[in-house]
C-alpha positions in Angstrom: 18.2 -10.5 6.9 15.5 -8.1 5.6 14.0 -5.0 7.4 10.7 -5.3 9.1 8.1 -2.5 8.6 5.1 -2.4 11.0 2.0 -0.2 11.0 0.7 1.4 14.1 -3.0 0.5 14.2 -4.2 3.7 12.6 -6.0 2.0 9.8 -8.0 0.0 12.3 -9.1 3.3 13.8 -11.1 3.7 10.6 -11.9 0.0 9.7 -13.1 -0.8 13.2 -14.9 2.5 13.8 -17.9 0.7 15.2 -15.8 -1.1 17.8 -13.7 1.7 19.1 -13.7 4.9 21.1 -11.4 7.8 20.2 -10.0 10.3 22.6 -7.0 12.7 22.7 -5.1 10.1 24.6 -5.6 7.3 22.1 -8.1 4.8 21.0 -9.9 2.0 22.9 -10.9 -1.0 20.8 -13.7 -3.4 21.8 -13.0 -7.0 21.0 -15.6 -8.5 18.6 -14.9 -11.9 20.4 -15.4 -11.3 24.1 -16.1 -7.5 24.3 -12.8 -6.9 26.1 -11.3 -3.4 25.9 -7.8 -2.8 24.5 -6.3 0.6 24.8 -3.8 1.9 22.2 -2.1 5.2 22.8 0.7 6.7 20.6 3.2 5.6 23.2 1.8 2.0 23.5 1.8 1.7 19.7 5.5 2.5 19.5 6.2 0.2 22.4 4.5 -2.7 20.7 6.3 -2.1 17.4 9.6 -2.0 19.4 8.7 -5.3 21.0 8.3 -6.7 17.5 11.8 -5.4 16.7 10.5 -3.5 13.8 13.1 -1.5 11.8 10.6 1.0 10.3 7.8 2.0 12.7 4.7 4.1 11.9 3.2 6.8 14.1 -0.3 6.2 15.4 -2.7 8.2 13.3 -6.4 8.6 12.5 -7.2 7.5 9.0 -10.4 9.0 7.6 -12.6 7.2 5.1 -13.6 9.2 2.0 -15.8 10.9 1.3 -15.9 12.9 4.6 -16.8 16.4 5.7 -13.8 18.8 5.7 -14.2 19.6 9.4 -13.9 15.9 10.3 -10.9 15.5 8.0 -9.2 18.5 9.6 -9.9 17.3 13.2 -8.4 13.9 12.4 -5.4 15.5 10.7 -4.6 17.7 13.6 -5.0 14.9 16.1 -2.6 12.8 14.0 0.0 15.6 14.1 -0.3 15.7 17.9 0.1 12.0 18.1 3.1 12.2 15.7 4.9 14.4 18.3 4.2 11.9 21.0 5.3 9.0 18.9 8.5 10.8 18.1 9.2 11.4 21.8 8.4 7.7 22.6 10.6 6.4 19.8 13.6 8.5 20.9 16.9 7.8 19.2 17.3 4.2 17.9 20.4 3.7 15.7 19.6 1.7 12.6 15.8 2.1 13.0 13.3 4.7 11.9 9.9 6.1 12.7 7.8 7.6 9.9 5.2 10.3 10.3 2.0 9.9 8.3 0.6 12.7 6.2 -3.2 13.0 6.5 -5.7 15.5 5.2 -8.1 13.4 3.1 -8.9 15.0 -0.3 -8.5 18.6 0.9 -5.4 20.2 -0.7 -4.8 22.7 2.1 -5.0 20.1 4.8 -2.5 17.9 3.0 -0.1 20.8 2.7 -0.4 21.7 6.4 0.1 18.1 7.4 3.1 17.6 5.2 4.7 20.8 6.3 4.2 20.2 10.0 5.7 16.7 9.7 8.6 17.9 7.7 9.4 20.4 10.6 9.6 17.4 12.9 12.7 16.2 11.0 11.7 12.5 10.9 13.7 9.8 9.1 10.9 9.0 6.6 7.4 10.1 5.7 4.3 8.1 4.8 1.2 9.3 3.0 -1.9 7.8 4.4 -5.6 8.2 4.0 -5.6 7.5 0.3 -7.1 4.6 -1.7 -9.9 4.7 0.9 -12.8 5.3 -1.5 -11.7 8.2 -3.7 -11.1 7.9 -7.5 -7.5 7.4 -8.6 -7.4 10.9 -10.1 -8.0 12.4 -6.6 -5.3 10.2 -5.1 -2.8 11.4 -7.8 -3.9 15.0 -7.2 -3.1 14.7 -3.5 0.3 13.2 -4.3 1.0 16.1 -6.7 0.3 18.4 -3.8 2.0 16.5 -1.0 5.2 15.0 -2.5 7.0 18.3 -3.3 6.6 19.3 0.4 8.4 16.3 1.7 12.2 16.1 1.9 13.7 14.6 -1.3 16.4 12.8 0.8 14.0 10.8 2.9 11.8 7.9 1.9 8.3 8.6 0.8 5.9 5.7 1.5 2.4 5.5 0.1 0.3 3.3 2.4 -2.2 0.8 1.1 -1.5 1.3 -2.6 -2.1 -0.4 -5.0 -2.6 -1.7 -8.5 0.4 -1.8 -10.9 -1.0 1.3 -12.6 -1.3 3.1 -9.2 2.3 2.2 -8.4 3.7 3.4 -11.8 1.9 6.7 -11.6 2.8 7.2 -8.0 6.5 6.6 -8.6 6.3 9.2 -11.3 5.2 11.6 -8.6 8.1 10.8 -6.2 6.9 7.8 -4.1 9.5 5.3 -3.1 7.7 2.6 -1.0 4.3 0.8 -1.1 2.4 -1.8 0.7 -0.9 -3.4 -0.3 -3.0 -6.6 -0.1 -3.8 -6.4 -3.8 -1.5 -9.2 -5.0 -2.8 -11.7 -2.5 -6.4 -10.6 -2.5 -6.6 -10.7 -6.3 -4.9 -14.2 -6.3 -7.6 -15.5 -3.9 -10.3 -14.3 -6.3 -8.9 -15.7 -9.5 -7.1 -12.6 -10.9 -3.6 -12.7 -12.2 -1.4 -9.7 -12.9 1.0 -10.1 -15.8 3.2 -8.0 -18.1 0.3 -7.9 -20.5 -2.3 -6.8 -17.9 -4.8 -8.6 -15.8 -6.0 -12.1 -16.5 -9.3 -13.2 -15.0 -8.9 -17.0 -14.7 -12.6 -17.4 -13.9 -13.5 -16.6 -17.5 -14.6 -19.5 -19.7 -12.2 -18.4 -22.4 -9.3 -20.0 -20.5 -10.9 -23.4 -20.1 -9.0 -25.0 -23.0 -6.0 -22.5 -23.2 -2.7 -24.5 -23.0 -0.6 -21.4 -22.6 1.0 -20.3 -19.3 0.3 -16.9 -17.9 3.8 -15.7 -19.0 6.2 -18.0 -20.7 9.1 -15.6 -20.2 8.6 -15.2 -16.4 11.1 -16.5 -13.9 8.1 -17.5 -11.6 7.2 -21.2 -11.9 3.5 -20.4 -11.2 3.4 -18.0 -14.2 5.6 -20.2 -16.5 4.9 -23.8 -15.8 1.1 -24.1 -15.4 -1.4 -23.9 -18.3 -4.2 -21.3 -18.1 -6.7 -24.2 -18.5 -5.3 -25.9 -15.4 -5.4 -22.6 -13.4 -8.9 -22.0 -14.6 -9.9 -25.5 -13.4 -8.4 -24.8 -10.0 -10.1 -21.5 -9.6 -13.5 -22.7 -10.8 -13.2 -25.8 -8.5 -12.3 -23.5 -5.6 -9.1 -25.5 -5.0 -6.8 -23.8 -2.6 -3.9 -24.5 -4.9 -5.4 -22.1 -7.4 -5.3 -19.2 -5.0 -1.8 -20.2 -3.9 -0.4 -20.3 -7.5 -2.0 -17.0 -8.5 -0.8 -15.3 -5.3 2.7 -16.6 -6.1 2.4 -15.2 -9.7 1.1 -11.8 -8.5 3.8 -11.3 -5.9 6.4 -12.3 -8.4 5.0 -9.9 -11.0 4.9 -7.0 -8.4 8.5 -7.7 -7.5 9.6 -7.7 -11.1 7.7 -4.5 -11.8 9.5 -2.8 -8.9 12.9 -4.1 -10.1 12.2 -2.8 -13.6 11.3 0.6 -12.1 14.4 0.8 -9.9 16.7 -0.1 -12.8 15.0 2.4 -15.1 15.4 5.2 -12.4 19.1 4.3 -12.0 19.6 4.4 -15.7 17.8 7.8 -16.0 15.1 6.3 -18.3 12.0 6.0 -16.0 9.7 7.9 -18.3 10.6 5.7 -21.2 10.2 2.5 -19.2 6.9 3.6 -17.8 5.6 4.2 -21.4 6.8 0.7 -22.4 5.1 -0.9 -19.4 1.8 1.0 -20.0 1.8 0.0 -23.7 2.3 -3.6 -22.8 -0.8 -3.4 -20.5 -2.7 -1.6 -23.3 -1.8 -4.3 -25.9 -3.5 -6.8 -23.6 -3.3 -10.5 -23.6 -2.1 -12.5 -26.6 -4.6 -14.3 -28.7 -4.6 -18.1 -28.5 -2.2 -19.4 -31.0 
């Protein structure tokens, strides 16, 4: 009943850089298990995403880790643009489905502009912004969004890949981003960290050992509302799988609520006011034990 979005394998071009060979035609990955070779071209990436019956498919791109030399960033950006053309041709016309191009260019403003403008000229159904949150400070990421977002069509989705914390999301929406994906809620949950309306709560800390309060008594999520911090602290410190499960549930619920609040505020024409309220709640921090 819900749309499926798939990535193309471009992030793995970066994350598995020691196990791959890159050419104009595509990328060949070497299995870390048996050493077998697996080729991924732009056309093959689109084919696989189609076999998965994905509704929103990503072009194959080369994501560059930061910091990097400008020449290397430019080479990867230009290769990604050529691959975008090939992905568009392979995707063709598929009613009810979309292929997004991915803006690259690292932390170089001119390259970001060139990438965004070239992809815009391809008249795609949506546009992703990749190659951010890969080692650069948040201020640099936001600067690249300030440069990139105005170049992308306002009537097409803008998707910021691999981002991020609640603060990242709020500041990115303010710059025109519509969509996000990130491992943050689940990864944080596995490491004892809960996201709440009042900011982050590290359940590993001893201060929670005797705290009878839930994470958020007003939440609709049972994990946030029905379990004491003392119990969650016990689960985390004991490395019980249930602790990671409950905190992941809490985090996913909080992220969904945050996005609902953002959407409702935008529809009501009061996003700036709502963003200030959310930010102030985080700044106020967790409530003292009563």
